[in-house]
Structure formats: C-alpha cells, structure tokens
Backbone as numpy.savetxt, mean C-alpha at the origin, in Angstrom:
# Nx Ny Nz CAx CAy CAz Cx Cy Cz
-25.91 -1.50 -16.65 -24.49 -1.61 -16.28 -23.67 -0.58 -17.05
-22.78 0.11 -16.35 -21.90 1.10 -16.98 -20.88 0.38 -17.85
-20.63 0.91 -19.05 -19.66 0.28 -19.94 -18.24 0.51 -19.45
-17.32 -0.37 -19.85 -15.92 -0.22 -19.44 -15.32 1.07 -19.99
-15.79 1.49 -21.16 -15.29 2.74 -21.74 -15.71 3.93 -20.88
-16.94 3.89 -20.38 -17.41 4.97 -19.50 -16.66 4.95 -18.17
-16.39 3.76 -17.64 -15.66 3.65 -16.38 -14.24 4.19 -16.52
-13.65 3.98 -17.69 -12.27 4.45 -17.91 -12.18 5.97 -17.88
-13.31 6.65 -18.13 -13.32 8.11 -18.17 -13.68 8.73 -16.82
-14.12 7.92 -15.88 -14.55 8.47 -14.59 -13.35 8.88 -13.74
-13.55 9.91 -12.91 -12.49 10.40 -12.04 -12.17 9.37 -10.95
-10.89 9.23 -10.67 -10.43 8.37 -9.59 -9.71 9.23 -8.55
-9.52 8.67 -7.39 -8.85 9.42 -6.32 -7.38 9.61 -6.62
-6.81 10.78 -6.33 -5.37 10.98 -6.51 -4.57 10.15 -5.52
-3.30 9.94 -5.84 -2.42 9.11 -5.02 -2.32 9.62 -3.59
-2.31 10.95 -3.42 -2.20 11.51 -2.08 -3.39 11.15 -1.20
-4.58 11.10 -1.79 -5.77 10.74 -1.02 -5.72 9.27 -0.62
-5.23 8.42 -1.52 -5.06 7.00 -1.19 -4.10 6.87 -0.01
-2.97 7.61 -0.08 -1.99 7.56 1.01 -2.58 8.07 2.32
-3.38 9.12 2.26 -4.00 9.69 3.45 -4.97 8.68 4.08
-5.70 7.97 3.21 -6.65 6.98 3.72 -5.92 5.81 4.38
-4.80 5.41 3.81 -3.98 4.35 4.42 -3.51 4.77 5.80
-3.06 6.02 5.91 -2.53 6.52 7.18 -3.56 6.40 8.31
-4.84 6.52 7.97 -5.89 6.39 8.99 -5.90 5.01 9.64
-5.37 4.02 8.93 -5.40 2.64 9.42 -4.22 2.31 10.34
-3.27 3.21 10.46 -2.06 2.91 11.21 -2.29 3.12 12.70
-2.04 2.11 13.52 -2.29 2.21 14.96 -1.34 3.19 15.64
-1.78 3.75 16.73 -0.94 4.64 17.53 0.26 3.86 18.06
1.45 4.44 17.88 2.67 3.81 18.36 3.22 2.72 17.47
2.65 2.55 16.27 3.07 1.46 15.38 4.40 1.78 14.69
5.16 0.72 14.42 6.36 0.79 13.59 5.95 0.36 12.19
6.10 1.28 11.22 5.51 1.08 9.90 6.55 1.25 8.81
6.66 0.24 7.95 7.56 0.32 6.80 6.76 0.69 5.56
7.33 1.56 4.72 6.65 2.02 3.52 7.41 1.58 2.27
6.70 0.92 1.36 7.30 0.49 0.11 7.35 1.61 -0.91
7.76 1.26 -2.13 7.93 2.23 -3.22 6.58 2.54 -3.86
6.45 3.77 -4.38 5.22 4.17 -5.06 4.30 4.93 -4.13
3.00 4.67 -4.23 2.02 5.34 -3.37 2.39 5.21 -1.89
2.88 4.04 -1.43 3.20 3.92 0.00 4.17 4.97 0.53
5.13 5.42 -0.28 6.08 6.41 0.23 5.39 7.71 0.62
4.24 7.99 0.01 3.52 9.23 0.31 2.88 9.19 1.69
2.70 8.00 2.26 2.01 7.86 3.54 2.75 8.58 4.66
4.08 8.70 4.53 4.85 9.35 5.60 4.49 10.82 5.78
3.83 11.40 4.78 3.41 12.81 4.89 2.11 12.97 5.67
1.54 11.84 6.09 0.25 11.90 6.78 0.29 11.06 8.04
0.19 11.71 9.17 0.07 11.03 10.45 -1.25 11.46 11.06
-2.14 10.53 11.35 -3.45 10.91 11.90 -3.29 11.74 13.17
-4.14 12.74 13.31 -4.09 13.63 14.47 -4.24 12.83 15.76
-3.36 13.12 16.70 -3.43 12.46 17.99 -2.71 11.13 18.05
-2.07 10.73 16.94 -1.35 9.45 16.92 0.13 9.68 16.66
0.93 8.73 17.12 2.36 8.71 16.82 2.64 7.46 16.00
3.28 7.66 14.85 3.65 6.54 13.98 5.13 6.64 13.70
5.84 5.53 13.88 7.28 5.50 13.65 7.54 4.85 12.29
7.84 5.69 11.31 8.09 5.17 9.96 9.50 4.61 9.86
9.61 3.46 9.21 10.86 2.70 9.11 11.25 2.55 7.65
12.55 2.59 7.37 13.04 2.39 6.01 14.19 1.38 6.00
14.21 0.54 4.97 15.30 -0.45 4.85 16.67 0.20 4.71
16.68 1.48 4.32 17.96 2.17 4.18 18.60 2.49 5.51
17.87 2.27 6.62 18.44 2.45 7.94 17.94 3.67 8.68
16.62 3.90 8.61 16.01 5.05 9.30 14.81 4.57 10.09
14.64 5.11 11.28 13.44 4.87 12.06 12.93 6.22 12.56
11.61 6.40 12.44 10.95 7.64 12.83 11.27 8.77 11.86
11.19 8.47 10.56 11.45 9.50 9.56 10.23 10.39 9.37
10.48 11.59 8.85 9.42 12.56 8.65 8.80 12.46 7.28
7.97 13.44 6.91 7.33 13.45 5.59 8.32 13.76 4.49
7.86 13.67 3.25 8.71 13.99 2.10 9.09 15.47 2.16
10.35 15.75 1.93 10.89 17.11 2.07 10.34 18.05 1.00
10.17 19.30 1.39 9.78 20.34 0.44 10.95 20.67 -0.47
10.64 21.20 -1.64 11.69 21.60 -2.57 12.60 22.65 -1.92
13.90 22.43 -2.01 14.87 23.33 -1.41 15.31 22.91 -0.03
14.64 21.89 0.54 14.99 21.42 1.88 15.56 20.00 1.85
15.96 19.54 0.66 16.43 18.17 0.51 17.77 17.94 1.20
17.90 16.77 1.82 19.15 16.33 2.43 19.58 15.06 1.72
20.70 15.09 1.04 21.13 13.96 0.20 21.33 12.69 1.01
21.54 12.82 2.31 21.75 11.64 3.17 20.47 11.13 3.81
19.33 11.72 3.48 18.08 11.35 4.13 17.03 11.03 3.07
16.93 9.75 2.70 16.02 9.33 1.64 15.20 8.13 2.10
14.06 7.92 1.42 13.24 6.75 1.70 13.53 5.63 0.69
12.73 4.56 0.73 12.96 3.40 -0.13 12.85 3.75 -1.61
12.08 4.80 -1.93 11.92 5.20 -3.31 12.91 6.24 -3.77
13.89 6.60 -2.90 14.89 7.59 -3.26 14.41 9.02 -3.10
13.27 9.22 -2.46 12.76 10.58 -2.23 13.36 11.15 -0.95
13.58 12.46 -0.95 14.16 13.12 0.21 13.12 13.28 1.31
13.57 13.11 2.55 12.68 13.18 3.71 13.03 14.36 4.60
12.05 14.85 5.33 12.29 15.86 6.35 12.79 15.16 7.62
13.64 15.85 8.35 14.10 15.31 9.62 13.10 15.66 10.71
12.99 14.77 11.70 12.12 15.03 12.86 12.89 14.65 14.12
12.48 15.21 15.24 13.13 14.89 16.49 12.99 13.41 16.83
14.06 12.82 17.33 14.00 11.42 17.72 14.29 10.45 16.60
14.77 10.93 15.45 15.13 10.02 14.35 16.30 9.15 14.76
16.28 7.91 14.29 17.40 6.99 14.53 17.99 6.55 13.20
19.31 6.37 13.19 20.00 5.96 11.98 20.86 4.73 12.27
20.85 3.77 11.35 21.63 2.54 11.53 21.86 1.94 10.15
22.63 0.84 10.10 22.92 0.29 8.77 21.77 -0.60 8.28
21.85 -0.95 7.00 20.77 -1.71 6.36 20.59 -3.09 7.00
21.68 -3.67 7.49 21.57 -4.99 8.13 20.68 -4.93 9.36
20.82 -3.86 10.15 19.96 -3.70 11.33 18.52 -3.40 10.93
18.36 -2.66 9.84 17.01 -2.37 9.35 16.29 -3.66 8.97
17.00 -4.56 8.29 16.39 -5.83 7.91 16.24 -6.75 9.12
17.11 -6.61 10.10 16.96 -7.41 11.32 15.66 -7.04 12.04
15.30 -5.76 12.00 14.02 -5.35 12.58 12.87 -6.06 11.88
12.94 -6.11 10.54 11.87 -6.73 9.75 11.82 -8.23 10.03
12.97 -8.89 9.92 13.01 -10.34 10.06 12.77 -10.78 11.50
13.01 -9.88 12.44 12.78 -10.21 13.84 11.35 -9.96 14.30
10.50 -9.52 13.38 9.10 -9.30 13.72 8.82 -8.01 14.46
9.68 -7.00 14.26 9.53 -5.74 14.99 8.83 -4.65 14.17
8.34 -4.99 12.99 7.57 -4.05 12.16 6.10 -4.44 12.25
5.27 -3.51 12.70 3.85 -3.81 12.91 3.06 -3.86 11.61
3.34 -2.92 10.73 2.61 -2.84 9.46 3.58 -2.46 8.36
3.44 -3.07 7.20 4.14 -2.58 6.03 3.10 -2.21 4.99
3.33 -1.09 4.31 2.43 -0.63 3.24 3.19 -0.83 1.93
2.63 -1.66 1.06 3.30 -2.01 -0.18 2.40 -1.76 -1.39
3.00 -1.42 -2.51 2.28 -1.42 -3.77 2.27 -2.83 -4.32
1.52 -3.07 -5.39 1.48 -4.41 -5.94 1.02 -4.42 -7.38
1.45 -5.45 -8.12 0.95 -5.67 -9.47 -0.34 -6.48 -9.43
-0.43 -7.39 -8.47 -1.63 -8.20 -8.29 -1.81 -8.52 -6.81
-3.08 -8.63 -6.39 -3.43 -9.14 -5.07 -4.57 -10.13 -5.28
-4.48 -11.29 -4.64 -5.52 -12.31 -4.84 -6.64 -12.19 -3.83
-7.69 -12.97 -4.06 -8.85 -12.97 -3.18 -8.52 -13.47 -1.78
-7.42 -14.19 -1.63 -7.01 -14.69 -0.31 -5.84 -13.91 0.27
-5.51 -12.76 -0.32 -4.47 -11.90 0.23 -3.07 -12.22 -0.23
-2.93 -13.07 -1.27 -1.60 -13.30 -1.85 -1.14 -12.02 -2.53
0.17 -11.78 -2.48 0.76 -10.54 -2.99 1.76 -10.87 -4.09
1.67 -10.17 -5.21 2.64 -10.33 -6.31 3.08 -8.93 -6.73
4.24 -8.51 -6.25 4.63 -7.11 -6.52 6.07 -6.94 -6.97
6.75 -8.05 -7.31 8.17 -7.84 -7.63 8.52 -8.08 -9.10
7.63 -8.62 -9.88 7.94 -8.84 -11.30 6.70 -8.71 -12.18
6.91 -8.05 -13.34 5.92 -8.04 -14.40 6.40 -9.00 -15.49
5.81 -10.17 -15.60 6.30 -11.18 -16.55 6.39 -10.67 -17.98
5.46 -9.80 -18.39 5.49 -9.34 -19.78 6.72 -8.50 -20.08
7.30 -7.90 -19.02 8.54 -7.14 -19.21 9.77 -8.00 -19.00
9.59 -9.10 -18.29 10.71 -10.02 -18.07 11.74 -9.51 -17.08
11.38 -8.50 -16.31 12.33 -7.96 -15.33 11.62 -7.78 -14.00
12.40 -7.81 -12.93 11.84 -7.59 -11.61 12.94 -7.42 -10.60
12.58 -6.91 -9.45 13.55 -6.68 -8.39 12.89 -6.98 -7.05
13.32 -8.05 -6.40 12.69 -8.46 -5.15 12.86 -7.39 -4.08
14.07 -6.85 -3.94 14.31 -5.85 -2.90 13.98 -6.42 -1.53
13.33 -5.59 -0.69 12.98 -6.06 0.64 11.55 -6.56 0.74
10.84 -6.66 -0.40 9.41 -6.96 -0.36 9.12 -8.31 0.27
9.90 -9.34 -0.07 9.63 -10.67 0.48 9.89 -10.70 1.98
10.94 -10.02 2.43 11.20 -9.92 3.87 10.03 -9.25 4.58
9.52 -8.18 3.98 8.43 -7.44 4.59 7.14 -8.25 4.60
6.84 -8.93 3.49 5.61 -9.73 3.42 5.62 -10.84 4.46
6.82 -11.38 4.72 6.93 -12.49 5.67 7.15 -12.03 7.10
7.86 -10.91 7.29 8.28 -10.50 8.63 7.39 -9.51 9.33
6.69 -8.66 8.55 5.81 -7.67 9.18 4.56 -8.35 9.72
4.01 -7.78 10.78 2.81 -8.37 11.38 1.61 -8.30 10.44
1.56 -7.29 9.57 0.46 -7.16 8.63 0.85 -6.35 7.42
0.16 -6.57 6.29 0.45 -5.86 5.05 -0.80 -5.13 4.58
-0.66 -3.83 4.37 -1.68 -3.03 3.69 -1.18 -2.77 2.27
-2.01 -3.05 1.27 -1.64 -2.79 -0.11 -2.25 -1.46 -0.54
-1.42 -0.57 -1.09 -1.87 0.72 -1.60 -1.48 0.79 -3.07
-2.47 0.90 -3.96 -2.17 0.83 -5.39 -3.34 1.37 -6.21
-3.12 1.51 -7.53 -4.21 1.78 -8.44 -5.06 0.51 -8.57
-6.34 0.68 -8.83 -7.25 -0.46 -8.89 -7.01 -1.31 -10.13
-6.60 -0.67 -11.22 -6.31 -1.38 -12.47 -4.95 -0.96 -12.99
-4.39 -1.76 -13.91 -3.10 -1.40 -14.50 -3.31 -0.41 -15.65
-2.25 -0.06 -16.34 -2.33 0.97 -17.38 -3.18 0.54 -18.56
-3.37 -0.76 -18.72 -4.21 -1.27 -19.81 -5.66 -1.46 -19.35
-5.94 -1.13 -18.10 -7.29 -1.28 -17.58 -7.59 -2.65 -17.02
-6.57 -3.51 -16.91 -6.78 -4.85 -16.36 -6.87 -4.81 -14.84
-7.74 -5.63 -14.23 -7.83 -5.65 -12.76 -6.52 -6.08 -12.12
-6.17 -5.41 -11.02 -5.00 -5.82 -10.23 -5.42 -6.65 -9.02
-6.72 -6.65 -8.74 -7.27 -7.53 -7.70 -7.92 -8.70 -8.42
-7.40 -9.90 -8.20 -7.78 -11.07 -9.00 -8.11 -12.25 -8.08
-8.79 -13.26 -8.63 -9.09 -14.45 -7.85 -7.81 -15.17 -7.44
-6.89 -15.29 -8.39 -5.62 -15.96 -8.12 -4.51 -15.26 -8.89
-3.41 -14.96 -8.22 -2.30 -14.26 -8.88 -1.69 -15.12 -9.98
-1.42 -14.50 -11.12 -0.73 -15.18 -12.21 0.72 -14.72 -12.32
1.08 -13.68 -11.57 2.46 -13.20 -11.53 3.21 -13.91 -10.40
4.55 -13.93 -10.45 5.33 -14.55 -9.37 4.99 -13.93 -8.01
4.77 -14.79 -7.02 4.33 -14.31 -5.71 5.46 -13.70 -4.89
5.09 -12.71 -4.11 5.97 -12.13 -3.10 5.69 -12.78 -1.75
4.42 -13.01 -1.45 4.03 -13.63 -0.19 2.62 -14.17 -0.31
2.30 -15.18 0.47 0.98 -15.80 0.45 0.14 -15.36 1.65
-1.07 -14.96 1.39 -2.02 -14.65 2.44 -1.58 -13.58 3.42
-0.79 -12.62 2.95 -0.21 -11.63 3.88 -0.98 -10.32 3.94
-1.76 -10.00 2.92 -2.46 -8.71 2.88 -3.78 -8.80 3.64
-4.03 -7.83 4.52 -5.30 -7.81 5.24 -6.18 -6.62 4.83
-5.62 -5.67 4.09 -6.39 -4.51 3.64 -5.82 -4.03 2.31
-6.71 -3.65 1.40 -6.32 -3.11 0.10 -6.97 -1.74 -0.03
-6.17 -0.72 -0.29 -6.69 0.63 -0.51 -6.26 1.06 -1.90
-7.24 1.35 -2.76 -6.94 1.75 -4.14 -7.54 3.12 -4.42
-7.39 3.56 -5.66 -7.98 4.83 -6.06 -9.49 4.73 -6.28
-10.05 3.54 -6.01 -11.49 3.34 -6.14 -12.16 2.80 -4.88
-11.38 2.14 -4.00 -12.05 1.39 -2.95 -11.15 1.07 -1.77
-11.80 0.74 -0.66 -11.14 0.14 0.50 -11.74 -1.26 0.65
-10.87 -2.27 0.65 -11.32 -3.67 0.62 -10.60 -4.45 1.73
-11.38 -5.14 2.52 -10.83 -5.97 3.59 -10.60 -7.38 3.08
-9.48 -7.99 3.49 -9.18 -9.37 3.13 -8.99 -10.17 4.40
-9.80 -11.21 4.57 -9.71 -12.02 5.78 -9.05 -13.37 5.54
-8.43 -13.54 4.36 -7.78 -14.80 4.03 -8.69 -15.77 3.32
-9.99 -15.49 3.33 -10.96 -16.36 2.67 -11.66 -15.65 1.51
-11.71 -14.33 1.59 -12.38 -13.57 0.55 -12.23 -12.08 0.79
-12.89 -11.28 -0.06 -12.73 -9.83 -0.04 -14.07 -9.16 0.25
-14.03 -8.15 1.13 -15.23 -7.41 1.49 -15.03 -5.93 1.15
-15.92 -5.38 0.35 -15.86 -3.98 -0.05 -16.42 -3.12 1.07
-15.58 -2.24 1.62 -15.97 -1.39 2.75 -16.30 0.03 2.34
-15.51 0.59 1.40 -15.68 1.98 0.99 -15.44 2.11 -0.51
-16.11 3.08 -1.12 -15.91 3.36 -2.54 -15.55 4.83 -2.71
-14.87 5.14 -3.81 -14.52 6.53 -4.10 -15.77 7.33 -4.42
-15.76 8.63 -4.13 -16.92 9.48 -4.45 -17.29 9.36 -5.93
-18.58 9.22 -6.19 -19.05 9.12 -7.56 -19.07 7.71 -8.13
-18.60 6.75 -7.33 -18.57 5.36 -7.78 -19.56 4.53 -6.98
-20.11 3.52 -7.63 -21.01 2.59 -6.95 -20.27 1.27 -6.69
-20.72 0.49 -5.73 -20.11 -0.83 -5.50 -20.14 -1.71 -6.75
-21.20 -1.60 -7.54 -21.32 -2.41 -8.75 -20.26 -2.02 -9.78
-19.95 -0.73 -9.87 -18.92 -0.28 -10.81 -17.53 -0.74 -10.35
-17.28 -0.69 -9.04 -16.01 -1.20 -8.52 -15.87 -2.69 -8.82
-16.96 -3.43 -8.65 -16.93 -4.87 -8.95 -16.60 -5.13 -10.42
-17.10 -4.28 -11.33 -16.81 -4.44 -12.75 -15.32 -4.39 -13.05
-14.58 -3.60 -12.26 -13.14 -3.43 -12.50 -12.30 -4.29 -11.55
-12.94 -5.25 -10.92 -12.26 -6.15 -9.99 -12.35 -7.57 -10.52
-11.20 -8.26 -10.56 -11.16 -9.61 -11.12 -11.48 -10.69 -10.11
-11.87 -10.32 -8.91 -12.26 -11.27 -7.87 -13.63 -10.88 -7.35
-14.35 -11.85 -6.84 -15.67 -11.59 -6.28 -15.57 -10.78 -5.00
-16.34 -9.69 -4.93 -16.38 -8.85 -3.75 -17.68 -9.08 -2.99
-17.57 -9.25 -1.69 -18.75 -9.20 -0.83 -18.95 -7.75 -0.43
-20.12 -7.21 -0.74 -20.38 -5.80 -0.44 -20.88 -5.68 0.99
-20.14 -4.95 1.81 -20.55 -4.75 3.20 -21.91 -4.08 3.26
-22.77 -4.50 4.18 -24.06 -3.81 4.33 -23.90 -2.36 4.75
-22.71 -2.01 5.27 -22.43 -0.64 5.70 -21.50 0.08 4.73
-21.39 -0.39 3.47 -20.48 0.22 2.52 -20.79 1.71 2.39
-19.74 2.52 2.29 -19.90 3.98 2.28 -18.81 4.60 1.41
-18.90 5.92 1.24 -17.85 6.64 0.52 -16.60 6.73 1.38
-15.46 6.93 0.70 -14.18 7.11 1.40 -14.32 8.12 2.53
-13.73 7.79 3.67 -13.71 8.71 4.80 -12.27 9.11 5.09
-12.02 10.41 5.22 -10.67 10.90 5.51 -10.67 11.67 6.83
C-alpha cells in the first residue's frame, strides 16, 4: 500500500482538466448553472458538436467562456465575479428571474463545488464549521431545483482530509442531490445508495484513490483513466 506521504506528493489533475471532464457530461441543449470555484471554468469548454446554455444567478443565460485579459466587460460576470466573453444569443434579466428559472425546474444540470459529499449524494458546500462562517448564496436553490447536480472539486482538503465521506459532518446544502463527482483524482458515480469509481487520474490506481476517500468505493469492472 502506498503511504499517505507518498500520495501527497503525487501529481493531480489541474482544475482546467477537471472542468473539461465535467463539460463532457453536459447533454446537448442543456441549461446549465455553474457554481463558484472549479465549476466556473466549465463555461470555457463546450463539447464539440453540442450546444450548452450556461446560466448564472446574476441574470445571464447562454454566457460564453471566461474573458481573455484585456477583453473584460464590467457588466458581464459569472457567479464567481469572473469576466465572461459575450456570445450571440445571450439573454439578460434580473436576479429574481434567474432564481425563478432555478426554482421552476428549468435548469437541467448544476455544477457545484463542495466541502463534503456523502456516499448517498448529500452535499455540504456552504459552511466550514472550523471557520465558523458560511454563505448559502444560491446553492440550496440549485441543489433542490436543478434536475441534477455534478460536483467538481479537489479530492481532499488542504489538510489532506477526504472530501468524499460516508456521512457529511458539515451543515447540509441538499440531500441525495449529487449524481456524479469529478475530482482531480477520479470520476465517481453516485446512485443514491453508494459510490462507483469509473475513472482515475493518469498515474493513479483505484486502490490509491480509495485510500484518499472517506467512503467505500465500488470499483467498476470497466474502470479506466480519465478520458477527455
């Protein structure tokens, strides 16, 4: 078995690759909301041959990728405050209408970061108890209103603790809402009953991913390296 010290030194996938892998999961014609952190990067990747309409609580539908330096528009930002490129067919409206889309069930997928995800797909992403601060924002609306939740995050926290756990110990955002977890180490399916390891990062074995996971993983018989 590889030691935890050795695992801490191994290369992990960069955030952009995690975002690119998430984008592969987005259906053609889907309305997709992107949370703060790694999820905001997903707007820069639309799978070839597909159309994805990215949505923001700030009142944007069909937004483009993150803007290049020098092309920033102060009136065009995503949930994380990053500047976006404009694309043909963009729609603008107030935040109340943006949330009405979410609460009305008109968002097909939301991609969210998280502090913890449980073995049954519970999501805890709005507060770190050790810091004593948190901000719900639109996360609870999205967890409840979107048709499905993909979690995009680092596999462990800064102290090396697993973020995928048997049961969340942090305040919950939503119960049983996540159906897929994409991290810098793995792609994991959640069916509400347990977790199945589908893909691992290059250079990693399923056993090493399990070592850094706080919940039991069922290893798919077809487990493979990340595909982009």
